[in-house]
Backbone as CSV, one residue per row, in Angstrom:
resi,resn,N_x,N_y,N_z,CA_x,CA_y,CA_z,C_x,C_y,C_z
1,MET,0.713,-1.197,-0.269,-0.571,0.207,-0.210,0.959,1.368,0.028
2,GLY,0.619,2.233,-0.724,1.157,3.736,-0.891,0.864,4.267,-0.035
3,ARG,1.271,5.682,0.639,1.052,6.345,1.322,1.778,7.568,1.233
4,VAL,1.125,8.962,0.973,1.964,9.974,1.040,1.645,11.237,1.683
5,HIS,2.409,12.213,2.483,2.023,12.730,3.436,2.339,14.239,3.033
6,LEU,1.013,14.640,2.816,1.332,16.168,2.368,1.549,17.044,3.167
7,HIS,2.115,18.083,3.147,2.076,19.544,4.001,1.821,20.757,3.248
8,ALA,1.130,21.506,3.561,1.147,23.124,3.052,1.905,23.887,3.033
9,ASP,3.312,23.466,2.949,4.103,24.348,3.930,5.206,25.084,2.791
10,GLY,4.784,25.368,1.761,5.411,26.143,0.835,6.615,25.690,0.371
11,THR,7.168,24.693,0.635,8.095,23.580,0.341,7.737,22.219,-0.849
12,GLU,7.949,21.143,-0.316,7.546,20.111,-1.724,6.055,20.085,-1.634
13,HIS,5.375,20.058,-0.767,3.955,20.013,-0.666,3.650,21.224,-0.692
14,GLU,2.453,21.730,-1.569,1.994,22.809,-1.381,0.402,23.022,-1.842
15,HIS,-0.325,23.516,-0.936,-1.907,23.364,-1.475,-1.854,24.587,-1.885
16,GLY,-1.558,25.859,-1.321,-1.665,27.116,-2.272,-3.300,27.467,-2.109
17,HIS,-4.185,26.953,-0.607,-5.426,27.915,-0.907,-5.598,29.211,-0.083
18,GLU,-6.749,29.766,-0.376,-6.900,30.912,0.250,-8.599,30.762,-0.213
19,HIS,-9.461,31.199,1.212,-10.780,31.420,0.954,-10.993,31.662,2.311
20,GLU,-12.258,31.758,2.397,-13.063,32.269,3.595,-13.624,31.361,3.372
21,HIS,-14.675,31.335,4.992,-15.754,30.298,4.856,-17.467,31.491,4.899
22,ARG,-18.263,30.740,4.073,-19.954,31.338,4.182,-20.553,30.857,5.410
23,HIS,-20.715,31.677,6.748,-21.796,31.286,7.568,-22.806,32.440,7.803
24,GLU,-24.261,31.701,8.478,-24.535,32.709,9.051,-24.725,33.143,10.445
25,HIS,-24.798,34.340,10.429,-24.933,34.762,12.254,-26.365,35.865,12.033
26,VAL,-26.638,35.289,13.170,-27.893,36.966,14.233,-27.079,36.916,14.991
27,GLY,-27.094,38.609,14.738,-26.143,39.873,15.718,-26.611,40.376,15.049
28,ASP,-25.388,41.663,15.612,-25.066,43.060,14.795,-24.055,42.728,13.812
29,HIS,-24.267,43.308,12.850,-23.129,43.179,11.735,-22.712,44.488,11.107
30,GLY,-22.850,45.430,11.968,-22.301,46.650,11.433,-20.844,47.036,11.486
31,GLY,-20.417,46.527,11.503,-18.769,46.390,10.897,-18.631,46.146,9.196
32,TYR,-19.339,45.313,9.245,-19.523,45.245,7.356,-20.204,46.380,6.873
33,THR,-21.235,47.096,7.182,-21.956,48.299,6.351,-20.851,48.846,5.058
34,GLU,-20.026,49.114,5.462,-19.091,49.543,4.332,-18.487,48.794,3.867
35,THR,-17.997,47.527,3.920,-17.144,46.720,3.099,-17.862,45.612,2.676
36,GLY,-19.167,45.274,3.013,-19.606,44.727,2.798,-20.277,43.843,1.414
37,SER,-20.052,44.576,0.827,-20.600,44.636,-0.772,-18.914,43.665,-1.325
38,ALA,-17.984,44.226,-1.279,-16.693,44.489,-1.632,-16.074,42.439,-0.686
39,ARG,-16.674,42.803,0.354,-16.091,41.030,1.223,-16.718,39.978,0.458
40,ILE,-18.216,40.007,0.152,-19.244,38.785,-0.140,-18.660,38.990,-1.726
41,GLU,-18.464,39.739,-2.423,-17.629,39.628,-4.358,-16.496,38.829,-3.848
42,ILE,-15.613,38.822,-3.117,-14.594,38.237,-2.813,-14.823,36.767,-2.536
43,LEU,-16.087,36.431,-1.256,-15.819,35.181,-1.141,-17.190,34.711,-2.038
44,GLU,-17.737,35.164,-2.985,-18.301,34.814,-3.917,-16.878,34.230,-4.990
45,ASN,-16.048,34.951,-5.596,-15.184,34.649,-6.363,-14.679,33.844,-5.696
46,LEU,-13.893,33.837,-4.348,-13.381,32.442,-3.784,-14.282,31.371,-4.402
47,LEU,-14.985,31.233,-3.340,-15.987,29.911,-4.197,-15.931,29.215,-5.223
48,SER,-16.569,30.455,-6.126,-15.880,29.825,-7.529,-15.307,28.975,-8.437
49,GLU,-14.430,29.642,-7.813,-12.923,29.008,-7.936,-13.158,27.902,-7.408
50,ASN,-13.020,27.458,-6.388,-12.906,26.507,-5.582,-14.095,25.342,-6.283
51,ASP,-15.151,25.744,-7.244,-16.147,25.243,-7.263,-15.387,24.741,-8.814
52,ARG,-14.890,25.314,-9.245,-14.169,25.555,-10.952,-13.156,24.312,-10.777
53,VAL,-12.219,24.048,-9.670,-11.239,23.118,-9.158,-12.151,21.762,-8.942
54,ALA,-13.171,22.136,-7.987,-13.740,21.026,-7.844,-14.197,19.905,-9.094
55,GLU,-15.009,20.858,-10.240,-15.566,20.380,-11.376,-14.143,19.311,-11.976
56,GLU,-12.974,20.045,-12.201,-11.923,19.604,-12.687,-11.534,18.118,-11.470
57,ASN,-11.793,18.522,-10.518,-11.775,16.854,-9.811,-12.792,15.420,-10.424
58,ARG,-13.842,16.549,-10.345,-14.891,15.263,-10.858,-14.721,15.023,-12.066
59,VAL,-13.970,15.442,-13.093,-13.897,15.328,-14.248,-13.007,14.035,-14.465
60,ALA,-11.631,14.524,-13.496,-10.871,13.348,-13.458,-10.983,11.911,-12.688
61,LEU,-11.869,12.093,-11.468,-12.282,11.199,-11.631,-13.072,9.968,-12.300
62,ALA,-14.047,10.859,-12.840,-14.844,10.102,-13.854,-14.116,9.711,-15.107
63,GLU,-13.208,10.026,-15.279,-12.149,9.665,-16.667,-11.503,8.540,-16.167
64,ALA,-11.066,8.381,-15.008,-10.529,6.961,-14.657,-11.484,5.676,-13.916
65,GLY,-12.344,6.370,-14.086,-13.710,5.552,-13.138,-13.736,4.960,-12.173
66,VAL,-13.437,6.367,-11.296,-13.368,5.964,-9.952,-14.577,6.730,-9.482
67,ARG,-15.566,6.154,-8.066,-16.326,6.986,-7.698,-16.302,7.296,-6.209
68,ALA,-16.356,8.640,-6.019,-15.153,9.411,-4.853,-16.186,9.887,-4.053
69,VAL,-16.485,9.515,-2.548,-16.970,9.613,-1.342,-16.565,10.563,-0.317
70,ASN,-17.358,12.219,0.104,-16.719,12.971,0.837,-17.217,12.135,1.846
71,LEU,-16.459,12.028,3.293,-17.098,11.185,4.411,-16.796,12.419,5.186
72,MET,-17.762,12.607,6.117,-18.006,13.930,6.963,-18.059,13.468,8.339
73,SER,-17.882,14.237,9.201,-18.557,14.072,10.701,-18.016,14.971,11.803
74,SER,-18.296,14.999,13.019,-17.594,15.681,14.029,-16.644,15.147,14.396
75,PRO,-15.483,15.710,15.017,-14.498,14.791,15.746,-15.044,13.714,16.906
76,GLY,-14.677,12.637,16.392,-14.717,11.507,17.778,-16.091,10.641,16.995
77,ALA,-17.018,11.320,16.098,-17.796,10.391,15.808,-18.124,8.952,15.317
78,GLY,-16.626,8.595,14.354,-16.129,7.448,14.504,-15.996,6.770,12.648
79,LYS,-15.756,7.919,11.982,-15.502,8.132,10.857,-14.035,6.976,10.568
80,THR,-12.880,7.256,11.373,-11.833,6.632,10.776,-12.239,4.957,11.427
81,THR,-12.881,4.604,12.442,-13.193,3.021,12.703,-14.122,2.629,11.850
82,LEU,-14.756,3.366,11.094,-15.803,2.815,10.097,-14.857,2.822,9.081
83,LEU,-14.324,3.310,8.518,-13.302,3.414,7.293,-12.731,1.974,7.662
84,ARG,-12.038,1.857,8.601,-11.211,0.824,8.859,-12.542,-0.536,8.784
85,ARG,-13.200,-0.525,9.470,-14.470,-1.696,9.467,-14.630,-1.679,7.737
86,THR,-14.958,-0.747,7.348,-15.453,-0.880,5.406,-14.009,-1.568,4.723
87,LEU,-12.631,-1.126,5.473,-11.896,-1.636,4.363,-11.511,-3.586,4.551
88,HIS,-11.969,-3.375,5.775,-11.822,-5.132,5.712,-12.953,-5.751,5.061
89,GLU,-14.066,-5.179,5.231,-15.123,-6.104,4.503,-15.131,-5.785,2.843
90,LEU,-14.227,-4.494,2.348,-14.500,-4.136,0.883,-12.977,-4.297,0.604
91,GLY,-11.816,-4.621,0.985,-10.523,-4.122,0.277,-10.260,-5.003,-0.613
92,ALA,-10.658,-6.594,0.014,-10.489,-7.822,-1.040,-11.067,-7.734,-2.050
93,SER,-12.276,-7.243,-2.442,-12.995,-7.022,-3.726,-12.981,-5.683,-4.520
94,ILE,-12.837,-5.165,-4.044,-12.759,-3.369,-4.586,-11.090,-2.874,-4.036
95,ARG,-10.728,-2.039,-5.311,-9.503,-1.309,-5.376,-9.886,-0.095,-4.394
96,ILE,-9.920,0.639,-3.099,-9.735,1.601,-2.558,-9.031,2.117,-2.386
97,GLY,-8.924,3.602,-2.689,-7.926,4.534,-1.928,-8.970,5.613,-0.812
98,ILE,-7.683,5.716,-0.145,-8.326,6.726,1.299,-7.450,8.374,1.359
99,LEU,-7.829,9.277,0.983,-7.393,10.512,1.190,-7.967,11.117,2.679
100,GLU,-6.769,10.939,3.374,-7.224,11.150,4.911,-6.619,12.950,4.979
101,GLY,-8.143,13.737,5.503,-7.867,15.050,5.632,-7.717,15.394,7.446
102,ASP,-6.998,15.726,7.409,-7.064,16.620,9.226,-5.673,17.812,9.014
103,ILE,-6.511,18.296,10.561,-5.446,19.710,10.301,-3.762,19.027,10.733
104,ALA,-3.799,18.533,11.525,-2.550,17.756,11.606,-2.218,16.416,12.295
105,THR,-1.214,16.028,11.649,-0.768,14.493,12.254,-1.126,13.299,10.954
106,SER,-0.505,12.270,10.836,-1.121,11.393,10.001,-1.802,10.155,10.919
107,LEU,-2.436,10.451,12.209,-2.990,9.560,12.941,-3.597,8.518,12.662
108,ASP,-5.037,9.206,12.063,-5.782,8.587,11.084,-5.459,7.494,10.241
109,ALA,-4.473,8.161,9.360,-3.920,6.932,8.412,-3.076,5.812,9.214
110,GLU,-2.579,6.448,9.786,-1.859,5.230,10.658,-2.906,4.156,11.232
111,ALA,-4.028,4.913,11.654,-4.687,3.380,12.052,-5.305,2.799,11.266
112,LEU,-5.329,3.073,10.125,-5.765,2.272,8.916,-4.909,1.340,8.187
113,GLU,-3.377,2.250,8.526,-2.582,1.125,7.901,-2.762,-0.535,7.896
114,GLY,-2.337,-1.271,6.951,-2.935,-2.715,7.127,-4.206,-3.209,6.976
115,ALA,-5.200,-2.374,6.532,-6.250,-2.365,6.969,-6.976,-2.635,5.782
116,GLY,-6.546,-2.610,4.114,-7.064,-3.417,3.204,-6.880,-1.949,1.857
117,ALA,-6.680,-1.105,2.343,-6.388,0.304,1.431,-5.537,-0.254,0.001
118,ALA,-5.388,-0.059,-0.863,-4.885,-0.083,-1.949,-3.842,1.114,-1.976
119,ALA,-4.650,2.387,-1.705,-3.321,3.472,-1.859,-4.343,4.253,-0.420
120,MET,-2.820,5.390,-0.343,-3.137,6.312,0.921,-2.509,7.453,0.748
121,ALA,-3.480,8.674,1.052,-3.032,9.975,0.875,-2.999,10.663,2.053
122,VAL,-2.517,11.762,2.841,-2.621,12.471,3.847,-2.463,13.388,3.613
123,VAL,-3.274,14.674,4.213,-3.559,15.881,3.563,-3.658,16.791,4.998
124,ASN,-2.712,17.262,5.260,-2.545,18.136,6.367,-2.974,20.347,6.210
125,THR,-3.984,20.155,6.802,-4.753,21.807,6.753,-3.815,23.044,7.566
126,SER,-3.006,22.554,8.273,-2.363,23.395,9.247,-1.206,24.637,8.936
127,ALA,-1.403,24.384,7.065,-0.766,25.200,7.167,-1.687,27.196,7.412
128,GLY,-2.913,26.800,7.193,-3.928,27.912,7.621,-3.689,28.509,8.885
129,PHE,-4.484,29.707,9.131,-4.629,30.068,10.110,-5.327,29.300,11.298
130,GLY,-4.251,28.734,12.416,-4.793,27.684,13.364,-5.195,26.232,12.535
131,GLY,-5.076,26.129,11.215,-5.813,25.199,10.574,-6.783,25.385,10.264
132,GLU,-7.020,24.995,8.861,-7.941,25.096,7.994,-9.248,23.982,8.455
133,CYS,-10.254,24.050,9.031,-11.544,23.211,9.581,-11.930,22.449,8.260
134,HIS,-11.532,22.282,6.996,-12.055,20.902,5.933,-10.822,21.197,4.894
135,LEU,-11.336,20.438,4.126,-10.557,20.202,2.894,-11.698,21.295,1.870
136,ASP,-10.493,21.649,0.970,-11.507,22.195,-0.160,-10.987,21.580,-1.390
137,ALA,-11.224,22.485,-2.614,-11.010,21.473,-3.742,-9.609,21.369,-4.370
138,VAL,-8.841,22.286,-3.887,-7.699,22.605,-3.966,-6.809,21.457,-3.348
139,MET,-7.151,21.800,-2.063,-6.274,20.503,-1.134,-6.803,19.444,-1.835
140,VAL,-8.026,18.160,-1.992,-8.420,17.402,-2.826,-7.562,16.968,-3.806
141,ARG,-7.074,17.916,-5.271,-6.357,18.157,-6.083,-5.343,17.613,-5.925
142,ALA,-4.501,17.758,-4.832,-3.303,17.835,-4.458,-3.412,16.279,-4.415
143,GLY,-3.955,15.509,-3.264,-4.184,14.401,-2.572,-4.473,13.404,-3.435
144,LEU,-5.451,13.663,-4.493,-5.693,12.757,-5.660,-4.759,12.773,-6.342
145,GLY,-3.369,13.966,-6.712,-2.590,13.731,-7.417,-0.943,12.534,-6.835
146,ARG,-1.360,12.244,-5.928,-0.760,11.497,-5.305,-1.099,9.637,-5.176
147,LEU,-2.158,9.881,-5.542,-3.119,8.347,-5.543,-3.035,8.057,-6.900
148,PRO,-3.045,6.413,-7.401,-2.893,5.942,-8.623,-3.998,5.690,-9.036
149,LEU,-5.204,6.820,-9.522,-6.475,6.808,-10.102,-6.541,5.804,-10.525
150,ASP,-5.938,5.600,-11.379,-5.843,4.460,-12.479,-6.170,2.915,-12.719
151,ASP,-5.781,2.735,-11.174,-5.257,1.461,-10.546,-6.754,1.489,-9.345
152,LEU,-7.373,2.178,-9.343,-8.537,1.998,-7.957,-10.039,2.457,-8.745
153,GLU,-10.844,2.397,-7.858,-12.157,1.663,-7.984,-13.048,2.762,-7.773
154,LEU,-12.716,3.207,-6.056,-13.417,4.027,-4.913,-12.319,4.499,-4.077
155,VAL,-12.793,5.842,-3.814,-11.896,7.350,-3.631,-12.803,7.330,-2.017
156,ILE,-12.460,7.265,-0.766,-12.872,7.770,0.468,-12.334,9.260,1.127
157,ILE,-12.732,9.965,0.898,-12.315,11.226,1.138,-12.600,11.638,2.755
158,GLU,-11.654,11.308,3.614,-12.108,11.363,5.045,-12.020,12.903,5.378
159,ASN,-12.888,13.922,5.694,-12.799,15.148,5.580,-12.491,15.459,7.260
160,VAL,-11.977,16.412,7.323,-11.478,17.388,8.794,-12.756,17.301,9.589
161,GLY,-12.644,16.749,11.311,-13.597,16.583,11.804,-14.521,17.955,11.770
162,ASN,-15.617,18.137,11.994,-16.359,19.604,11.482,-17.729,19.352,10.974
163,LEU,-19.008,19.817,11.579,-20.104,19.785,11.369,-20.522,20.896,10.494
164,VAL,-19.826,21.785,9.892,-19.835,23.086,9.839,-19.739,23.257,7.941
165,CYS,-18.044,23.347,8.173,-17.193,24.147,6.438,-17.162,22.828,5.752
166,PRO,-17.023,21.559,5.902,-17.029,20.490,5.088,-18.202,20.362,4.140
167,ALA,-19.080,20.660,4.661,-20.403,20.213,4.031,-20.385,21.419,2.584
168,GLU,-19.655,22.679,3.004,-20.235,23.458,2.184,-19.200,23.984,1.307
169,PHE,-17.720,23.008,0.774,-16.996,23.344,0.240,-17.275,21.568,-0.996
170,LYS,-17.400,21.977,-2.448,-17.547,20.995,-3.074,-16.114,20.923,-3.302
171,VAL,-15.918,18.919,-3.551,-14.385,19.078,-3.691,-14.209,18.043,-5.015
172,GLY,-15.164,17.625,-5.782,-14.854,16.619,-6.734,-15.438,15.141,-6.441
173,GLU,-16.188,15.328,-4.932,-17.346,14.200,-4.937,-18.448,13.653,-5.731
174,GLN,-18.735,12.695,-5.734,-19.873,12.183,-6.454,-21.011,12.221,-5.462
175,ALA,-20.553,11.854,-4.180,-21.680,11.655,-3.280,-20.691,12.403,-1.805
176,LYS,-21.490,12.930,-0.720,-21.578,12.801,0.089,-22.168,12.087,1.466
177,ALA,-21.581,11.275,2.136,-21.916,10.805,3.344,-21.143,11.372,4.610
178,MET,-22.162,11.327,5.638,-21.936,11.660,7.468,-22.279,10.519,7.932
179,VAL,-21.212,11.112,9.316,-21.387,10.347,10.443,-21.146,10.634,11.307
180,TYR,-22.778,10.268,12.361,-23.366,10.774,13.242,-23.121,9.932,14.218
181,ALA,-22.636,10.179,15.294,-22.725,9.492,16.631,-23.925,9.479,17.876
182,ILE,-24.527,8.384,17.995,-25.829,9.011,19.100,-25.510,9.686,20.337
183,THR,-24.137,9.663,20.814,-23.731,10.430,22.014,-23.871,11.795,21.862
184,GLU,-23.973,12.196,20.189,-24.210,13.907,20.149,-25.174,14.644,20.670
185,GLY,-26.202,13.597,20.496,-27.453,14.250,21.001,-28.271,14.604,20.154
186,GLU,-30.020,14.289,19.808,-30.976,14.297,19.196,-31.092,15.553,18.212
187,GLU,-30.505,16.614,19.021,-31.259,17.905,18.552,-30.053,18.233,17.323
188,LYS,-29.169,17.673,17.213,-27.833,17.980,15.738,-28.662,18.444,14.318
189,PRO,-29.324,17.565,13.969,-29.739,18.076,12.820,-30.468,19.524,12.566
190,PHE,-30.972,20.491,13.761,-31.713,21.255,13.652,-30.536,22.496,14.209
191,LYS,-29.639,21.405,14.768,-28.352,23.119,15.004,-27.265,23.179,14.008
192,TYR,-26.616,21.740,13.290,-26.258,21.947,12.219,-26.676,21.631,10.396
193,PRO,-27.766,22.097,9.978,-28.742,21.575,9.450,-28.074,21.536,7.588
194,VAL,-26.849,22.405,7.515,-26.416,22.708,6.244,-25.607,20.970,6.212
195,MET,-24.859,20.432,7.463,-24.568,18.668,7.104,-25.131,18.230,6.708
196,PHE,-26.365,18.130,7.071,-27.860,16.876,7.356,-28.466,17.260,6.077
197,ARG,-28.195,18.206,5.336,-28.699,18.194,4.253,-28.013,17.831,2.885
198,ALA,-26.796,18.833,3.590,-25.769,18.034,2.246,-25.354,16.429,2.148
199,ALA,-25.609,15.911,3.323,-25.347,14.477,2.873,-26.701,13.355,2.411
200,GLU,-26.315,12.518,1.520,-26.978,11.594,0.788,-27.413,10.018,1.887
201,VAL,-26.286,10.094,2.768,-26.585,9.159,3.896,-25.973,9.478,4.921
202,VAL,-26.889,9.351,5.949,-26.133,9.681,7.448,-26.333,8.364,8.049
203,VAL,-24.873,7.758,8.569,-24.918,6.516,9.126,-24.831,6.981,10.543
204,VAL,-25.749,6.169,11.389,-26.289,6.400,12.665,-24.797,5.988,13.622
205,ASN,-24.116,6.355,14.013,-22.844,5.058,14.607,-23.041,5.157,15.896
206,LYS,-22.527,4.046,16.727,-22.081,3.444,17.987,-23.683,3.377,18.534
207,ILE,-24.911,2.841,17.331,-25.754,2.172,18.302,-25.896,1.493,19.433
208,ASP,-24.262,0.947,19.245,-24.452,-0.335,20.347,-24.589,0.193,21.721
209,LEU,-24.433,1.169,21.763,-24.115,2.218,22.965,-25.932,2.854,23.255
210,LEU,-27.105,2.168,22.577,-28.081,2.950,22.803,-28.689,2.355,24.392
211,PRO,-28.571,1.196,24.870,-29.038,0.618,25.959,-28.479,1.768,27.096
212,HIS,-27.818,2.144,27.171,-26.607,2.829,28.033,-26.697,4.450,28.179
213,LEU,-27.429,5.219,27.501,-27.608,6.348,27.263,-29.194,6.793,27.136
214,GLU,-29.485,8.043,27.744,-31.041,8.338,27.418,-30.630,9.079,26.481
215,PHE,-31.514,8.679,25.260,-31.447,8.503,23.885,-32.550,8.572,23.128
216,ASP,-32.988,9.323,22.562,-34.523,9.216,22.398,-34.124,8.579,20.362
217,LEU,-34.362,7.908,19.733,-33.620,7.396,18.412,-34.909,7.954,18.022
218,ASP,-36.018,7.350,17.924,-36.849,8.435,17.256,-37.040,9.439,17.286
219,LEU,-37.098,10.236,18.027,-37.010,11.838,17.934,-35.798,12.017,17.042
220,PHE,-34.491,11.399,17.164,-33.382,12.148,15.804,-33.927,11.695,14.634
221,LEU,-34.199,10.509,14.353,-34.961,10.059,13.309,-35.726,11.197,12.369
222,SER,-36.993,11.530,13.378,-37.650,12.595,12.876,-36.775,13.901,12.430
223,ASN,-35.915,14.053,13.467,-35.760,15.583,13.098,-35.021,15.688,11.972
224,VAL,-33.756,14.330,11.801,-33.367,14.180,10.395,-34.311,14.187,9.000
225,LYS,-35.645,13.710,9.001,-36.194,13.726,8.149,-36.930,14.776,8.033
226,ALA,-36.972,15.676,8.993,-37.742,17.496,8.865,-36.203,18.254,8.304
227,VAL,-34.888,17.809,8.312,-34.226,18.376,7.938,-34.013,18.191,6.254
228,ASN,-33.781,16.762,6.282,-33.728,16.326,5.081,-34.367,14.911,4.644
229,PRO,-35.293,14.800,3.820,-36.179,14.149,3.863,-36.172,12.700,3.106
230,SER,-34.991,13.637,2.362,-34.404,11.959,0.840,-33.251,11.709,1.825
231,ALA,-33.068,11.734,2.960,-31.721,11.228,3.301,-31.716,9.294,3.583
232,GLN,-30.936,8.694,3.717,-30.558,7.522,3.417,-30.184,7.992,4.774
233,VAL,-30.728,7.011,6.124,-30.558,6.891,7.422,-30.059,5.182,7.750
234,ILE,-28.554,4.988,8.078,-27.976,3.349,8.418,-28.072,3.676,9.786
235,LEU,-28.632,2.135,10.489,-28.177,2.429,11.807,-27.018,1.237,11.939
236,ALA,-25.422,1.816,12.452,-24.810,1.051,12.347,-23.612,1.020,13.708
237,SER,-22.812,0.317,13.965,-21.853,0.282,14.527,-20.715,0.183,13.907
238,ALA,-19.984,0.877,13.806,-18.741,0.232,13.389,-17.775,-0.191,14.411
239,ARG,-18.011,-0.335,15.612,-17.272,-1.481,16.645,-17.467,-2.371,16.592
240,THR,-18.782,-3.048,16.421,-19.695,-4.159,16.239,-19.714,-5.015,15.223
241,GLY,-19.903,-4.106,13.866,-20.089,-4.262,12.594,-21.349,-4.073,12.327
242,GLU,-22.503,-4.219,13.465,-23.866,-3.963,12.922,-24.033,-2.427,11.524
243,GLY,-24.482,-2.880,10.508,-25.255,-2.047,9.901,-24.051,-1.923,8.753
244,ILE,-23.006,-2.657,8.782,-21.697,-2.531,8.069,-22.319,-2.630,6.308
245,ASP,-23.271,-3.858,5.990,-23.192,-4.237,5.288,-24.253,-3.301,4.458
246,GLU,-24.799,-2.941,5.142,-26.109,-2.053,4.363,-25.013,-0.390,4.054
247,TRP,-23.910,-0.164,4.478,-23.420,0.948,4.001,-22.516,0.495,3.451
248,CYS,-21.676,-0.753,3.001,-20.850,-1.087,1.850,-21.600,-1.165,0.824
249,ALA,-22.996,-1.843,0.832,-23.837,-1.478,-0.192,-24.041,-0.329,-1.001
250,TRP,-24.155,0.855,-0.313,-24.410,2.167,-0.680,-22.918,2.837,-1.232
251,LEU,-22.133,2.386,-0.333,-20.408,3.152,-0.504,-20.861,2.320,-2.169
252,LYS,-20.695,1.473,-2.274,-20.470,0.971,-3.710,-21.132,1.362,-4.964
253,GLY,-22.612,2.256,-4.971,-22.914,2.979,-5.508,-23.898,1.858,-6.698
C-alpha cells in the first residue's frame, strides 16, 4: 500500500489555498456596512474558484472510472473506525484509495495501515490560520495527484472533523456521506442543518451504546427527516459491525 503525507508548508507539498467561510449569524453586523459588498464579492469569487477546481477533480475521477465519496462528521463520531471496518469488508474485492484530511498528524492514516486500502494520501491543513477546518477542492486535487487513480475503483475522502465547513465546499465527490454518533444528541440536525442537508446518507454510529444512554432514537430520526427528507439513514456500529453491510452496499453505488 502506498501512502503519501502532504503538508502545505510552501516546500515540497504545496496546497496553495486561500478562502473564507460562509456562515450565517444572528447579531450585529454593523462592522460590515462599509465593506460588505466587497467582502461578499471576494467570497463569491473564491467559492467560484473552488467550484471550478472541484469540477476538474470530478472530471478526473470520472475519466479514471473512480467513484469518490466525501465522508464527513464531527470529531470523534467514528469516521476512522468505520473506514477500517469498511476496508476489512471491501478491501479484498474493490480497489479502494483513502484520502485522509486532518489539521495535523497522520494518526488516522496510521490507524488504517494494513486494513486493506490499495493506496492512501494524507492532507494536513495546518498551513492555514490555526489549521483549516475542512478540505477544499485545491487540497483534494493535491491529494488525488498522489493516488494511482487508474488503479482504483473507489476513493473515500475522510474530511476534517467538523459539522459546518466540510459540507459547504465541493471537492469533486460524486456523493456526500456523514457519520453521526448517538452520543452527540438528538438536536444536531436542527443545530447543523447544512451538514444534514448535504448528506445523501447518514450513518448513525455507536448504536450499540443505545441501552446505556438517554437517547431518543425516534426523535433524532424524525429530526433528520424534517431537515432532509430524502436522506438514507443507516443504523450502525463500526465497533461491532452492525449495519456495515448496508453501508458498504451504498458505498459501492
